[in-house]
C-alpha positions, 0 to 999 in steps of 0.5 A, a space after each residue: 584887701 587888707 593893708 600889710 603895713 596897717 596890720 603890722 602897726 595894729 598888731 604891735 600896738 595891741 600887744 603893747 596894750 596888754 604889756 603896759 596894763 599888766 606891768 602897771 598893775 603889778 607896780 601899783 599894787 607893790 608900790 602901795 604895799 611898801 609905801 614907795 612914791 617912786 614905784 607908785 609914780 612909775 606905776 602911774 606913768 605906765 598907766 598913762 602909757 596904757 591909755 596912750 597905747 589904746 589911743 595909738 591902737 585906735 589911731 593907727 586903725 584910722 590913719 592908714 585909711 586912703 585919701 577921700 573927698 574930705 581928706 585929700 592927703 589921707 588921715 596920717 596927721 591923726 598920728 601927730 595929733 594923738 602923739 601931742 595928746 599923749 605927751 600932754 598927759 605925760 607932762 601932767 603926770 610929771 608935774 604931779 610927781 614933782 609936787 608930791 615928791 617936794 611935799 614928802 621931802 619937806 615933811 620927811 616921810 618915812 622910807 618905804 618897807 623893803 623886800 625882794 618883791 619890788 626889785 623882782 617886779 621892777 626887773 621883770 618890768 625892765 625886761 618887758 618894757 625893753 623888749 616892747 620898746 625895741 619892737 615898737 621902735 623898729 615898727 615905727 621906723 619901718 612904717 614911719 608912724 609917729 604914734 608908734 614912735 611916741 609909744 616906743 618912747 613911753 616904754 623907753 622912759 619906763 625902762 629908765 624910770 624903773 632903773 631910777 626907782 631901783 636906785 631910789 629903793 636902794 638908797 632908802 635901804 641904805 638909810 637915806 630916807 630921801 632916796 625914794 622921793 629923789 627917785 620919784 623926782 628923777 622919774 618926773 624929770 626923765 618923763 619931761 625930757 623925753 616928752 620934750 624930744 617927742 613934742 619937737 618932732 611931732 610939732 615939726 611934722 604938724 608945721 609941715 617941716 621937710 623931713 631931714 634929707 628928704 628934699 636932697 633925695 627927691 631932687 637927686 631922684 628927679 634930676 636923674 631922669 633924662 630930659 630934666 633941665 632944672 628944678 625951679 622949686 621943690 617942697 616936701 612935707 610928711 603926712 603919716 608915712 607918706 612924703 608929699 612932694 610938689 616939684 616945678 621942673 624945667 623940661 625942653 619946650 621942643 619935647 612932645 606931650 607924650 615925652 613929657 609924660 614919660 619924664 613925669 612917670 620916671 620921676 615918680 618912680 625914682 622918687 618913690 624908690 628913694 623915699 619908700 612912700 612918696 606922692 609926687 605932684 610934677 609940674 612941667 615948665 617948658 623952657 628953651 635950651 641954649 643949644 636950641 636951633 632956629 628950626 626947632 624954635 620955629 617948630 615950637 612957634 607953629 606947634 603952640 599955634 596948633 599948626 602943621 608945618 614941614 619943610 622948614 628951611 633956614 638960611 643966614 644971609 650975612 646976619 639976616 635970617 631967611 625962613 621958608 615954611 610949608 604950611 598945611 591947612 584945610 583944603 576947603 578953607 578959603 584963601 583969605 582965611 588961609 592967608 590970615 593964618 599964614 600971616 599970623 604965623 609969620 608975625 609970631 616968627 618975626 616977634 621971636 627973631 626980629 622984624 628984619 627976618 624974611 619969612 615965606 610961607 607956602 600954603 598947601 592943603 592938609 593931607 586928609 585922613 584916608 578912608 578905609 580900604 582893602 588889599 588889591 588883587 594879587 595880579 594888580 600888586 604884581 603889575 604895580 611891582 613890575 612897573 616899580 622895578 622897571 622905573 627903578 632900573 633907570 635910577 640908582 635904586 634897586 631890589 623893589 620888595 614888600 610891595 602893597 597896594 590898597 584900594 580906597 575911595 580916594 584911589 590906590 595907595 602903594 607902599 614899597 621897600 627898596 635898597 640903595 648903596 650904603 654910601 649914598 646920601 639921603 638927598 640922593 636917595 630921596 631924589 631917586 625915589 621921588 623919580 620912581 614915585 612920579 613915574 608910577 603916578 604918571 603910568 597909573 592915574 588911579 594911584 593916589 599916593 606912593 609911600 616908599 622906604 629905602 634901606 641899605 643892602 644889609 638891612 
């Protein structure tokens, strides 16, 4: 599938080839005919522009190719290299014009033969070059192409050069024999100044100088993502039209991996929106927040060790912490091994909070993955539902509904929903539901597990 940006750049460069070639030929023929060094110099300048535009046309066909195994950042730097080559040609031309102009001024060469023809050619040249310069400049800005920007600079210099030649020919017509040579010197100086401006921008790109304002935009885009705490380091460089950004970003260490990945995705989206074309390398650094609770810090310690813990309770007894944890391990693991895991967890907690912290770990078997099952028969579901409703009558829980029963090799799994008063605390709801679950398992020994979901009446 063709790249629209690539097609635009190629088309603009191709049109510039024909425009440059036509006007260079016209100026050269007329310059030779009337003997004007300024017009010949401008024709040579345009001829170099033809060479430059051909190079640009070929370069943009390669620079937009995607990254490959050998060019991980794409081929965009080719545009900068081609721009340097064209600038070098311009300086060679400027030097040659200065040498010839000095020679003519020293020797006192007769002024050129004047007619309306050179002025008509120059005015047409100004109109064509101004039109091409504007078109190239717009395309270069839209596609961030340094090669097209260099080409636009050439056409701009042609406009200024043609104006200088008109002044020189005018001075010659007024009897100032040195007017033509002086105009040629003006063309050479103008070429040198414009080349210096373009060379600075191109060299800065090759030296990976961050584009003006790009770092600030990238930082603002990343900081706007919820969950980003700070940016430790950010580097931006330009390759062709693409901003390559390396960012080291602080995120809360309590966040799970999928939350961090979501932060990365949003950061890439925000940066691409801020800089149009951006490739973000996002390195997440987990850090502790100032408001991180003791329970959260303990969960991080367990997670970093790959352990499953729950029911973490923390108490402050006069400045001394006491911690109780339920640790889940493989039910078939030997007690010695399980105790070693618990001991290592306790040691890590003491390293974090101090040796005087009191840690008690309750070891229990990890809940196994339940096997595949099938829905129980409708009469069995009704029996279980009736039992649940009967047991709930002795508690503050009511409206048993959405009862599901599944038969598995490990036993029956029961899921149900129930309702409680909106003002009832979570602790009270949990105590009442636990009582119903225990009563069900006592009445039906085949029930392996009971999972309840309590909700207020208006849910």
